[in-house]
C-alpha positions in Angstrom: -40.6 -4.8 7.3 -38.2 -7.1 9.2 -35.5 -5.2 11.8 -32.8 -5.6 9.1 -34.4 -3.6 6.7 -35.9 -1.0 9.1 -32.1 0.0 10.2 -31.0 -0.6 6.5 -33.7 2.3 5.5 -32.4 4.7 9.3 -28.4 4.2 7.6 -29.5 5.7 4.3 -31.2 8.6 5.9 -28.1 9.3 7.6 -26.0 8.7 5.3 -27.6 10.3 3.1 -29.3 13.7 5.8 -24.7 13.7 6.5 -24.0 13.5 2.3 -26.7 16.4 2.0 -25.6 18.9 5.0 -22.0 18.7 3.4 -22.8 20.1 0.1 -25.2 22.4 1.4 -22.7 24.1 3.5 -20.4 24.2 0.4 -22.5 25.4 -2.5 -24.5 27.6 0.1 -20.9 29.4 -0.4 -21.3 30.4 -3.6 -24.4 30.5 -4.1 -27.1 32.9 -1.6 -30.2 32.2 -2.2 -31.2 29.6 0.1 -33.9 27.2 -1.7 -31.4 27.0 -5.0 -29.0 25.4 -2.3 -31.6 23.6 -1.2 -32.7 21.8 -4.4 -28.9 21.7 -5.6 -27.8 19.8 -2.2 -31.0 17.6 -2.3 -30.7 16.4 -6.0 -27.3 15.7 -5.4 -27.0 13.7 -1.8 -29.8 11.5 -3.6 -27.8 10.9 -6.8 -24.7 10.0 -4.6 -26.4 7.9 -2.3 -28.3 6.1 -5.2 -24.8 5.9 -6.6 -23.0 4.7 -4.0 -25.0 2.8 -2.5 -25.4 0.8 -5.8 -22.0 0.2 -6.0 -21.6 -0.8 -2.7 -24.0 -3.6 -2.6 -22.5 -5.3 -6.1 -19.0 -4.9 -4.3 -19.9 -6.2 -0.5 -22.0 -9.2 -2.3 -19.2 -9.6 -4.5 -16.5 -9.4 -2.2 -18.5 -11.7 0.9 -19.1 -14.3 -1.9 -15.1 -14.6 -2.1 -14.1 -14.2 1.9 -16.1 -17.1 2.0 -15.0 -19.7 -1.1 -11.1 -18.6 0.5 -12.1 -19.1 4.4 -14.0 -22.6 3.4 -10.8 -23.6 1.2 -7.7 -22.2 4.1 -10.2 -24.2 6.3 -10.8 -27.3 4.8 -6.7 -27.5 3.6 -5.6 -26.1 7.1 -7.6 -28.9 8.5 -6.0 -31.7 6.2 -2.3 -30.3 7.0 -3.3 -30.8 10.5 -4.1 -34.7 9.8 -1.5 -37.9 10.8 0.4 -38.6 7.4 -1.9 -42.3 7.1 -5.1 -40.0 7.7 -4.9 -37.8 4.5 -3.1 -41.0 2.5 -7.2 -42.6 3.8 -9.2 -39.9 2.3 -7.4 -39.0 0.0 -8.6 -42.8 -1.2 -12.0 -42.6 0.0 -12.8 -40.0 -2.3 -10.6 -41.5 -5.3 -12.4 -45.0 -4.6 -15.6 -43.5 -6.7 -13.9 -43.6 -9.7 -10.3 -46.0 -9.0 -9.4 -48.8 -7.4 -6.7 -47.6 -4.9 -4.5 -49.3 -3.1 -2.2 -47.8 0.3 0.7 -49.6 1.5 2.5 -48.4 3.6 1.7 -44.4 2.4 1.6 -45.1 -0.5 -1.7 -44.5 -2.7 -1.4 -45.9 -6.2 -4.7 -46.0 -8.5 -5.1 -46.8 -12.6 -6.5 -44.4 -14.6 -6.8 -45.4 -18.9 -3.6 -47.2 -18.3 -1.4 -45.2 -16.7 -0.1 -46.1 -12.8 -0.6 -43.3 -11.0 1.1 -42.4 -7.7 -0.3 -39.8 -4.6 2.6 -38.1 -2.8 0.9 -35.7 -0.2 3.6 -32.5 0.3 1.4 -30.5 2.9 4.5 -29.7 4.9 5.8 -27.7 2.2 4.7 -24.4 2.2 5.7 -23.2 -1.3 7.0 -26.9 -3.2 9.8 -25.5 -5.1 11.5 -27.2 -8.2 14.3 -28.4 -5.7 11.4 -30.2 -3.2 10.1 -31.6 -6.6 13.1 -33.2 -7.3 13.8 -34.4 -4.1 10.8 -36.1 -4.4 10.8 -37.6 -7.0 14.3 -38.9 -7.2 13.9 -42.5 -6.1 11.0 -43.1 -8.6 13.2 -42.2 -11.2 13.4 -45.5 -12.6 9.9 -46.9 -11.7 6.8 -47.7 -13.5 4.6 -45.8 -12.5 3.5 -43.3 -14.9 1.9 -40.5 -13.3 2.8 -38.5 -10.0 0.1 -36.4 -8.5 1.3 -34.5 -5.8 -0.6 -32.4 -3.1 0.6 -29.5 -1.7 -0.7 -26.2 -0.5 1.3 -24.0 -3.8 4.0 -24.5 -5.5 6.5 -21.8 -7.6 5.1 -20.3 -10.8 8.1 -21.2 -12.7 8.2 -25.1 -11.5 9.1 -27.4 -13.9 7.6 -30.4 -14.2 8.4 -32.3 -16.9 11.9 -33.4 -15.1 11.1 -36.9 -15.7 11.2 -38.8 -18.5 7.9 -40.0 -20.3 6.2 -39.5 -16.9 3.5 -36.7 -16.1 3.2 -35.3 -13.3 0.3 -33.2 -12.1 0.8 -30.7 -9.0 -2.7 -30.8 -6.6 -2.9 -27.2 -5.0 -5.2 -26.1 -2.1 -7.2 -25.1 -4.3 -7.7 -27.6 -7.1 -7.6 -29.8 -3.7 -10.9 -28.7 -2.9 -12.4 -27.7 -5.8 -11.7 -31.0 -7.6 -12.0 -33.3 -4.3 -13.5 -32.2 -1.5 -16.4 -30.2 -3.0 -16.1 -32.4 -5.9 -17.5 -35.6 -3.6 -18.1 -34.0 -0.9 -16.1 -35.3 1.1 -14.3 -33.1 3.9 -10.9 -33.3 6.6 -12.7 -33.4 10.1 -12.2 -30.2 11.0 -12.3 -30.3 14.7 -8.7 -30.7 14.6 -8.6 -26.4 14.4 -8.2 -24.3 17.6 -8.2 -20.7 17.1 -5.5 -19.1 18.0 -4.5 -15.4 19.1 -4.8 -12.4 16.8 -2.4 -10.0 16.6 -3.2 -5.8 16.4 -3.1 -4.7 13.3 -3.6 -1.8 11.5 -6.8 -2.0 9.7 -8.6 -3.2 13.2 -6.9 0.3 15.1 -9.0 2.0 12.0 -12.3 0.0 12.9 -11.8 1.1 16.7 -12.6 4.5 14.7 -15.4 4.0 13.0 -17.5 2.0 15.0 -21.1 2.2 13.8 -21.6 3.5 17.5 -19.5 6.9 16.8 -21.9 8.1 14.1 -23.9 9.7 16.2 -21.2 11.9 18.0 -19.5 12.9 14.8 -22.9 13.8 13.0 -23.1 15.9 15.9 -19.7 17.5 16.0 -19.6 18.1 12.4 -22.8 19.5 12.6 -22.8 22.0 15.0 -19.4 22.7 13.1 -21.3 23.3 10.1 -23.4 25.7 11.1 -21.1 27.8 12.9 -19.8 28.1 8.8 -22.7 29.2 7.4 -23.2 31.7 10.8 -19.5 32.0 10.0 -19.7 32.7 6.5 -15.3 33.1 6.0 -14.3 30.7 8.4 -13.4 28.0 6.4 -12.3 26.0 9.3 -15.2 25.2 10.6 -16.3 24.1 6.9 -13.4 22.2 6.7 -13.7 19.9 10.1 -17.5 20.2 10.5 -16.9 18.2 6.3 -14.8 15.5 7.8 -16.8 14.9 10.7 -19.5 14.5 8.9 -17.8 11.5 6.3 -16.4 9.8 9.9 -20.0 9.5 10.3 -20.9 8.1 6.9 -18.1 5.7 7.1 -19.5 5.0 10.5 -22.3 4.3 8.8 -20.9 2.4 6.4 -18.1 0.2 8.2 -21.0 -2.1 9.4 -21.5 -3.4 5.9 -18.2 -4.3 6.4 -18.0 -6.2 10.0 -18.2 -10.1 9.0 
């Protein structure tokens, strides 16, 4: 058994015990028989832990896949955006050369597809392409012989109208489409060595992560345990029961936070 599985098993036992203690303490206030309380608490705690980890595993796996894909798209687009204009057109030409005969002259990339002449325009300097941006980009080509325009941008306005030039087709290629249909499809990517790690700002989520560090689980657990047993010894002191339950919940959260540290 690997070290990871042992640690994972210990975490599950820890969470199970914490949940069991919470349920046991609350049920014991209504059912005085310790054996009945023990059996019910044991059954409920195992059922809760099973359902909890089943959904956590499913959601974590799905979330990690989406995050990894999003990070990959953003990383490649940032590297592409930070490249020089000449490098951008050179990379797109290299990709298009796989299926088309492309021409690159004065940072203008054209290629022929089914008797239609395409012009590639890269405008990654625009954060969110608007209707006015599109009009300005295509103004000089209104009377040209170009049939289609492939405009590469980071994102564009959802209500943008691409029917502004008569008998001409406009294809908007955002960063998702650029990665999927260009970089990933042809396994040709921009040089990401240009990317530098910037300083990160402190966020509220980071403060919460600091409160629920896995290393703090034991402290929360033992403090909660003391309060829970105090509530059992002094059955009418709901203060101890409520705060003891909260501390045990904090211990559970600390253990579960290990699953989201990446």
